[in-house]
Every structure is written in C-alpha cells, then in structure tokens.
MARROMI-778876 format. One record per residue: x, y, z of N, C-alpha, C in turn; residue in three letters; residue number from 1. Coordinates in nm, 2 decimals, m for minus. Layout:
% residues N
+--------+--------+--------+--------+--------+--------+--------+--------+--------+-----+-----+
|    n_u |    n_v |    n_w |   ca_u |   ca_v |   ca_w |    c_u |    c_v |    c_w |  aa |   i |
+--------+--------+--------+--------+--------+--------+--------+--------+--------+-----+-----+
|      X |      Y |      Z |      X |      Y |      Z |      X |      Y |      Z | Ala | NUM |
...
+--------+--------+--------+--------+--------+--------+--------+--------+--------+-----+-----+
% end
This chain:
% residues 125
+--------+--------+--------+--------+--------+--------+--------+--------+--------+-----+-----+
|    n_u |    n_v |    n_w |   ca_u |   ca_v |   ca_w |    c_u |    c_v |    c_w |  aa |   i |
+--------+--------+--------+--------+--------+--------+--------+--------+--------+-----+-----+
|  11.51 |  11.10 | m14.89 |  11.41 |  11.03 | m14.95 |  11.45 |  10.88 | m14.95 | Met |   1 |
|  11.36 |  10.79 | m14.91 |  11.39 |  10.65 | m14.90 |  11.41 |  10.59 | m15.04 | Pro |   2 |
|  11.49 |  10.49 | m15.05 |  11.52 |  10.43 | m15.18 |  11.39 |  10.36 | m15.24 | Pro |   3 |
|  11.37 |  10.37 | m15.36 |  11.25 |  10.31 | m15.43 |  11.27 |  10.16 | m15.43 | Ala |   4 |
|  11.16 |  10.09 | m15.40 |  11.16 |   9.94 | m15.41 |  11.14 |   9.89 | m15.55 | Arg |   5 |
|  11.20 |   9.78 | m15.57 |  11.18 |   9.73 | m15.71 |  11.04 |   9.67 | m15.72 | Ser |   6 |
|  11.00 |   9.64 | m15.84 |  10.86 |   9.59 | m15.86 |  10.86 |   9.44 | m15.82 | Ala |   7 |
|  10.97 |   9.38 | m15.82 |  10.97 |   9.24 | m15.77 |  10.99 |   9.23 | m15.63 | Arg |   8 |
|  10.93 |   9.13 | m15.57 |  10.95 |   9.11 | m15.43 |  11.08 |   9.03 | m15.41 | Ala |   9 |
|  11.15 |   9.05 | m15.30 |  11.28 |   8.99 | m15.29 |  11.26 |   8.84 | m15.28 | Pro |  10 |
|  11.35 |   8.76 | m15.34 |  11.34 |   8.61 | m15.34 |  11.38 |   8.57 | m15.20 | Arg |  11 |
|  11.30 |   8.46 | m15.16 |  11.34 |   8.41 | m15.03 |  11.40 |   8.27 | m15.05 | Arg |  12 |
|  11.48 |   8.23 | m14.96 |  11.54 |   8.10 | m14.96 |  11.44 |   7.99 | m14.94 | Asp |  13 |
|  11.43 |   7.88 | m15.02 |  11.34 |   7.78 | m15.00 |  11.35 |   7.71 | m14.86 | Pro |  14 |
|  11.47 |   7.71 | m14.81 |  11.49 |   7.65 | m14.68 |  11.43 |   7.74 | m14.57 | Ala |  15 |
|  11.41 |   7.86 | m14.60 |  11.36 |   7.96 | m14.50 |  11.21 |   7.93 | m14.48 | Ala |  16 |
|  11.14 |   7.88 | m14.59 |  11.00 |   7.86 | m14.58 |  10.96 |   7.74 | m14.49 | Arg |  17 |
|  11.05 |   7.64 | m14.49 |  11.02 |   7.52 | m14.41 |  11.04 |   7.56 | m14.26 | Arg |  18 |
|  10.95 |   7.51 | m14.17 |  10.98 |   7.54 | m14.03 |  11.10 |   7.47 | m13.98 | Pro |  19 |
|  11.17 |   7.53 | m13.90 |  11.29 |   7.48 | m13.85 |  11.26 |   7.36 | m13.76 | Ala |  20 |
|  11.34 |   7.26 | m13.76 |  11.32 |   7.14 | m13.68 |  11.36 |   7.18 | m13.54 | Arg |  21 |
|  11.27 |   7.14 | m13.45 |  11.29 |   7.17 | m13.31 |  11.38 |   7.06 | m13.25 | Val |  22 |
|  11.49 |   7.10 | m13.20 |  11.58 |   7.01 | m13.14 |  11.56 |   7.01 | m12.99 | Arg |  23 |
|  11.56 |   6.90 | m12.93 |  11.54 |   6.90 | m12.78 |  11.65 |   6.97 | m12.71 | Pro |  24 |
|  11.61 |   7.04 | m12.61 |  11.72 |   7.11 | m12.53 |  11.78 |   7.01 | m12.44 | Arg |  25 |
|  11.91 |   7.03 | m12.43 |  11.98 |   6.94 | m12.34 |  12.00 |   7.01 | m12.21 | Val |  26 |
|  11.95 |   6.94 | m12.10 |  11.97 |   7.00 | m11.97 |  12.10 |   6.96 | m11.91 | Leu |  27 |
|  12.13 |   7.02 | m11.80 |  12.26 |   6.99 | m11.73 |  12.26 |   6.84 | m11.70 | Ala |  28 |
|  12.36 |   6.77 | m11.72 |  12.38 |   6.63 | m11.69 |  12.34 |   6.55 | m11.81 | Gly |  29 |
|  12.31 |   6.61 | m11.93 |  12.29 |   6.53 | m12.05 |  12.14 |   6.49 | m12.07 | Gly |  30 |
|  12.05 |   6.52 | m11.98 |  11.91 |   6.48 | m11.99 |  11.84 |   6.57 | m12.09 | Ala |  31 |
|  11.75 |   6.52 | m12.18 |  11.68 |   6.60 | m12.27 |  11.56 |   6.67 | m12.21 | Ala |  32 |
|  11.52 |   6.78 | m12.26 |  11.41 |   6.85 | m12.20 |  11.28 |   6.78 | m12.24 | Ala |  33 |
|  11.17 |   6.80 | m12.17 |  11.04 |   6.74 | m12.20 |  10.98 |   6.81 | m12.32 | Ile |  34 |
|  10.93 |   6.73 | m12.41 |  10.86 |   6.78 | m12.53 |  10.72 |   6.79 | m12.50 | Arg |  35 |
|  10.67 |   6.90 | m12.45 |  10.53 |   6.91 | m12.41 |  10.43 |   6.89 | m12.52 | Trp |  36 |
|  10.47 |   6.93 | m12.64 |  10.37 |   6.91 | m12.76 |  10.35 |   6.76 | m12.78 | Asp |  37 |
|  10.45 |   6.68 | m12.77 |  10.43 |   6.54 | m12.78 |  10.35 |   6.48 | m12.67 | Arg |  38 |
|  10.38 |   6.52 | m12.55 |  10.31 |   6.47 | m12.43 |  10.16 |   6.51 | m12.45 | Val |  39 |
|  10.13 |   6.63 | m12.49 |   9.99 |   6.67 | m12.50 |   9.92 |   6.58 | m12.61 | Ser |  40 |
|   9.99 |   6.55 | m12.72 |   9.93 |   6.46 | m12.82 |   9.90 |   6.33 | m12.77 | Arg |  41 |
|   9.99 |   6.27 | m12.70 |   9.97 |   6.14 | m12.64 |   9.85 |   6.14 | m12.54 | Val |  42 |
|   9.85 |   6.25 | m12.46 |   9.74 |   6.27 | m12.36 |   9.61 |   6.28 | m12.43 | Ala |  43 |
|   9.60 |   6.36 | m12.54 |   9.48 |   6.37 | m12.61 |   9.43 |   6.24 | m12.68 | Leu |  44 |
|   9.53 |   6.16 | m12.73 |   9.50 |   6.03 | m12.78 |   9.45 |   5.94 | m12.67 | Leu |  45 |
|   9.51 |   5.94 | m12.56 |   9.46 |   5.86 | m12.45 |   9.32 |   5.90 | m12.41 | Phe |  46 |
|   9.29 |   6.03 | m12.40 |   9.15 |   6.08 | m12.37 |   9.05 |   6.03 | m12.47 | Val |  47 |
|   9.09 |   6.04 | m12.60 |   9.00 |   5.99 | m12.71 |   8.97 |   5.84 | m12.70 | Leu |  48 |
|   9.07 |   5.76 | m12.67 |   9.05 |   5.62 | m12.65 |   8.96 |   5.59 | m12.53 | Leu |  49 |
|   8.98 |   5.67 | m12.42 |   8.89 |   5.65 | m12.31 |   8.75 |   5.68 | m12.34 | Val |  50 |
|   8.73 |   5.79 | m12.42 |   8.59 |   5.83 | m12.46 |   8.53 |   5.72 | m12.55 | Leu |  51 |
|   8.61 |   5.67 | m12.64 |   8.55 |   5.56 | m12.73 |   8.51 |   5.44 | m12.64 | Val |  52 |
|   8.60 |   5.41 | m12.55 |   8.57 |   5.29 | m12.46 |   8.44 |   5.32 | m12.38 | Tyr |  53 |
|   8.42 |   5.44 | m12.33 |   8.31 |   5.48 | m12.25 |   8.18 |   5.48 | m12.33 | Leu |  54 |
|   8.19 |   5.51 | m12.46 |   8.07 |   5.51 | m12.55 |   8.04 |   5.37 | m12.60 | Tyr |  55 |
|   8.14 |   5.28 | m12.60 |   8.11 |   5.15 | m12.66 |   8.01 |   5.07 | m12.58 | Ala |  56 |
|   8.01 |   5.07 | m12.45 |   7.91 |   5.00 | m12.37 |   7.77 |   5.04 | m12.40 | Gly |  57 |
|   7.74 |   5.17 | m12.38 |   7.60 |   5.22 | m12.41 |   7.56 |   5.20 | m12.56 | Pro |  58 |
|   7.66 |   5.21 | m12.65 |   7.62 |   5.19 | m12.79 |   7.58 |   5.05 | m12.82 | Ala |  59 |
|   7.65 |   4.95 | m12.76 |   7.62 |   4.81 | m12.77 |   7.49 |   4.78 | m12.70 | Arg |  60 |
|   7.46 |   4.84 | m12.59 |   7.33 |   4.83 | m12.52 |   7.22 |   4.88 | m12.61 | Ser |  61 |
|   7.24 |   5.00 | m12.67 |   7.14 |   5.06 | m12.75 |   7.11 |   4.97 | m12.87 | Tyr |  62 |
|   7.21 |   4.91 | m12.93 |   7.20 |   4.83 | m13.05 |   7.12 |   4.70 | m13.01 | Trp |  63 |
|   7.15 |   4.64 | m12.89 |   7.08 |   4.52 | m12.85 |   6.93 |   4.56 | m12.82 | Thr |  64 |
|   6.91 |   4.67 | m12.76 |   6.77 |   4.71 | m12.73 |   6.69 |   4.73 | m12.86 | Thr |  65 |
|   6.75 |   4.79 | m12.96 |   6.68 |   4.81 | m13.09 |   6.65 |   4.68 | m13.15 | Val |  66 |
|   6.75 |   4.59 | m13.15 |   6.72 |   4.45 | m13.21 |   6.61 |   4.38 | m13.13 | His |  67 |
|   6.62 |   4.39 | m13.00 |   6.51 |   4.32 | m12.92 |   6.37 |   4.38 | m12.95 | Glu |  68 |
|   6.37 |   4.51 | m12.96 |   6.24 |   4.58 | m12.99 |   6.18 |   4.53 | m13.12 | Ala |  69 |
|   6.27 |   4.52 | m13.22 |   6.23 |   4.47 | m13.35 |   6.17 |   4.33 | m13.34 | Lys |  70 |
|   6.23 |   4.24 | m13.26 |   6.18 |   4.11 | m13.25 |   6.05 |   4.11 | m13.17 | Gln |  71 |
|   6.04 |   4.19 | m13.07 |   5.91 |   4.20 | m13.00 |   5.80 |   4.25 | m13.09 | Arg |  72 |
|   5.83 |   4.35 | m13.17 |   5.72 |   4.40 | m13.26 |   5.67 |   4.29 | m13.36 | Arg |  73 |
|   5.77 |   4.21 | m13.40 |   5.73 |   4.09 | m13.49 |   5.64 |   4.00 | m13.41 | Ala |  74 |
|   5.68 |   3.97 | m13.29 |   5.60 |   3.88 | m13.21 |   5.46 |   3.93 | m13.18 | Glu |  75 |
|   5.45 |   4.06 | m13.16 |   5.32 |   4.13 | m13.14 |   5.23 |   4.12 | m13.26 | Val |  76 |
|   5.29 |   4.14 | m13.38 |   5.22 |   4.13 | m13.51 |   5.16 |   3.98 | m13.52 | Ala |  77 |
|   5.24 |   3.88 | m13.49 |   5.20 |   3.74 | m13.50 |   5.08 |   3.72 | m13.41 | Val |  78 |
|   5.10 |   3.77 | m13.28 |   4.99 |   3.75 | m13.18 |   4.86 |   3.82 | m13.22 | Leu |  79 |
|   4.88 |   3.94 | m13.28 |   4.76 |   4.01 | m13.33 |   4.68 |   3.93 | m13.43 | Lys |  80 |
|   4.76 |   3.88 | m13.53 |   4.69 |   3.80 | m13.63 |   4.62 |   3.67 | m13.57 | Arg |  81 |
|   4.69 |   3.61 | m13.48 |   4.63 |   3.49 | m13.42 |   4.51 |   3.53 | m13.34 | Glu |  82 |
|   4.51 |   3.64 | m13.27 |   4.40 |   3.69 | m13.19 |   4.28 |   3.72 | m13.28 | Asn |  83 |
|   4.30 |   3.78 | m13.40 |   4.20 |   3.81 | m13.49 |   4.14 |   3.68 | m13.54 | Ala |  84 |
|   4.22 |   3.58 | m13.57 |   4.17 |   3.45 | m13.62 |   4.09 |   3.38 | m13.51 | Arg |  85 |
|   4.13 |   3.39 | m13.39 |   4.06 |   3.32 | m13.28 |   3.92 |   3.39 | m13.25 | Leu |  86 |
|   3.92 |   3.53 | m13.26 |   3.80 |   3.60 | m13.24 |   3.70 |   3.57 | m13.35 | Arg |  87 |
|   3.75 |   3.55 | m13.48 |   3.66 |   3.52 | m13.59 |   3.60 |   3.38 | m13.57 | Ala |  88 |
|   3.69 |   3.28 | m13.52 |   3.64 |   3.15 | m13.49 |   3.54 |   3.15 | m13.38 | Arg |  89 |
|   3.56 |   3.23 | m13.27 |   3.47 |   3.24 | m13.16 |   3.33 |   3.29 | m13.21 | Arg |  90 |
|   3.34 |   3.40 | m13.30 |   3.21 |   3.45 | m13.35 |   3.14 |   3.35 | m13.43 | Asp |  91 |
|   3.21 |   3.27 | m13.51 |   3.15 |   3.17 | m13.60 |   3.09 |   3.06 | m13.51 | Ala |  92 |
|   3.15 |   3.02 | m13.40 |   3.10 |   2.92 | m13.31 |   2.98 |   2.96 | m13.23 | Leu |  93 |
|   2.96 |   3.09 | m13.22 |   2.84 |   3.14 | m13.14 |   2.71 |   3.13 | m13.22 | Arg |  94 |
|   2.72 |   3.11 | m13.35 |   2.60 |   3.10 | m13.43 |   2.53 |   2.96 | m13.41 | Glu |  95 |
|   2.40 |   2.96 | m13.43 |   2.33 |   2.83 | m13.41 |   2.36 |   2.72 | m13.51 | Gln |  96 |
|   2.39 |   2.76 | m13.63 |   2.42 |   2.66 | m13.73 |   2.56 |   2.59 | m13.70 | Ser |  97 |
|   2.65 |   2.67 | m13.64 |   2.78 |   2.61 | m13.60 |   2.76 |   2.51 | m13.49 | Ala |  98 |
|   2.67 |   2.53 | m13.40 |   2.64 |   2.44 | m13.29 |   2.58 |   2.31 | m13.35 | Leu |  99 |
|   2.49 |   2.32 | m13.44 |   2.44 |   2.20 | m13.50 |   2.55 |   2.12 | m13.58 | Arg | 100 |
|   2.63 |   2.20 | m13.65 |   2.73 |   2.13 | m13.73 |   2.83 |   2.06 | m13.65 | Arg | 101 |
|   2.87 |   2.12 | m13.53 |   2.96 |   2.05 | m13.44 |   2.89 |   1.93 | m13.38 | Glu | 102 |
|   2.76 |   1.94 | m13.35 |   2.69 |   1.82 | m13.29 |   2.68 |   1.71 | m13.39 | Ala | 103 |
|   2.66 |   1.74 | m13.51 |   2.65 |   1.63 | m13.62 |   2.79 |   1.57 | m13.63 | Arg | 104 |
|   2.89 |   1.65 | m13.63 |   3.02 |   1.59 | m13.64 |   3.06 |   1.50 | m13.53 | Arg | 105 |
|   3.00 |   1.52 | m13.41 |   3.02 |   1.43 | m13.30 |   2.93 |   1.31 | m13.30 | Leu | 106 |
|   2.83 |   1.30 | m13.40 |   2.74 |   1.19 | m13.41 |   2.61 |   1.21 | m13.34 | Gly | 107 |
|   2.57 |   1.33 | m13.30 |   2.45 |   1.35 | m13.23 |   2.34 |   1.37 | m13.33 | Met | 108 |
|   2.21 |   1.34 | m13.28 |   2.09 |   1.36 | m13.37 |   2.00 |   1.45 | m13.29 | Val | 109 |
|   1.91 |   1.52 | m13.36 |   1.81 |   1.60 | m13.30 |   1.69 |   1.51 | m13.25 | Glu | 110 |
|   1.62 |   1.56 | m13.15 |   1.51 |   1.48 | m13.10 |   1.41 |   1.45 | m13.21 | Pro | 111 |
|   1.36 |   1.32 | m13.22 |   1.26 |   1.28 | m13.33 |   1.33 |   1.24 | m13.45 | Gly | 112 |
|   1.46 |   1.25 | m13.47 |   1.53 |   1.20 | m13.59 |   1.56 |   1.05 | m13.56 | Glu | 113 |
|   1.57 |   0.98 | m13.67 |   1.61 |   0.84 | m13.67 |   1.76 |   0.83 | m13.72 | Arg | 114 |
|   1.85 |   0.78 | m13.64 |   1.99 |   0.77 | m13.69 |   2.01 |   0.65 | m13.77 | Pro | 115 |
|   2.08 |   0.66 | m13.88 |   2.12 |   0.55 | m13.97 |   2.27 |   0.54 | m13.97 | Tyr | 116 |
|   2.32 |   0.42 | m13.97 |   2.46 |   0.39 | m13.98 |   2.48 |   0.31 | m14.11 | Val | 117 |
|   2.55 |   0.36 | m14.21 |   2.58 |   0.30 | m14.33 |   2.72 |   0.24 | m14.33 | Ile | 118 |
|   2.73 |   0.11 | m14.34 |   2.86 |   0.04 | m14.34 |   2.90 |  m0.01 | m14.47 | Glu | 119 |
|   3.02 |  m0.05 | m14.49 |   3.08 |  m0.11 | m14.60 |   3.07 |  m0.03 | m14.73 | His | 120 |
|   3.09 |   0.10 | m14.72 |   3.09 |   0.19 | m14.83 |   3.22 |   0.17 | m14.91 | Leu | 121 |
|   3.22 |   0.18 | m15.04 |   3.35 |   0.17 | m15.11 |   3.44 |   0.30 | m15.08 | Pro | 122 |
|   3.57 |   0.27 | m15.08 |   3.66 |   0.39 | m15.06 |   3.65 |   0.49 | m15.17 | Lys | 123 |
|   3.68 |   0.61 | m15.13 |   3.67 |   0.72 | m15.23 |   3.78 |   0.71 | m15.34 | Gly | 124 |
|   3.77 |   0.79 | m15.44 |   3.87 |   0.79 | m15.55 |   4.01 |   0.81 | m15.51 | Pro | 125 |
+--------+--------+--------+--------+--------+--------+--------+--------+--------+-----+-----+
% end
C-alpha cells in the first residue's frame, strides 16, 4: 500500500517559483549564442514602427481632407445665404413699384409731370 499523503502540500522553495535566468550559451571560440527571443522583439518593434510610419501619411491626408471639407461646407452655406438674398432682391426689382422707385431715385419724372428743384434747404438735425 502506498504511503498516505499529508493534508498539507509540500512547501516549495521561493527561489524555485522564479523562472531561472537564461544565460547565453557560449560557443566555441568564446562567442555568445544568438538570443532569438530578443531578436524577435526587436524585429516586432521595427515592424510596428514601420506600420505606424505607413499609417501616418494617410491619416494626415484624411485629417486635411476633413478640415478642407468643413471649410467648403462653411463657404457653401455663405454662398447659399447670399444667393437667397440676391434672389429676393431680383424678385423685388421685378415689381413695377420698384422700377418707379429706382427711376425717381435717378431723377426721372413721368410724362406729363412737372419737375421741381428745391434749393437751399436747411440741413437736417
């Protein structure tokens, strides 16, 4: 019969829980072996930096395009307001009363009217 185990688990040495430090192997002639884990980390870091560099140009272009589109929308809004104002002015000038008003402003009189010129009026308040 196998011996009975105790209720407590065997104690382990704290040093045994820590992973052992990997020492580089020394090859013949005193050269150290290549640490492929470090090489792969550097390679991955290099790939990450290249990807960031490749995304930087299109991201900058996208940001510039968004900013330019915002400016263009603002210009379009200003031009739409100006267009509405000009259309309203055009419609107002198409009326007969507007034509008479503009002619009077230019000093014209209707046929059969007698023009009067009043001079030496006092200045306004």
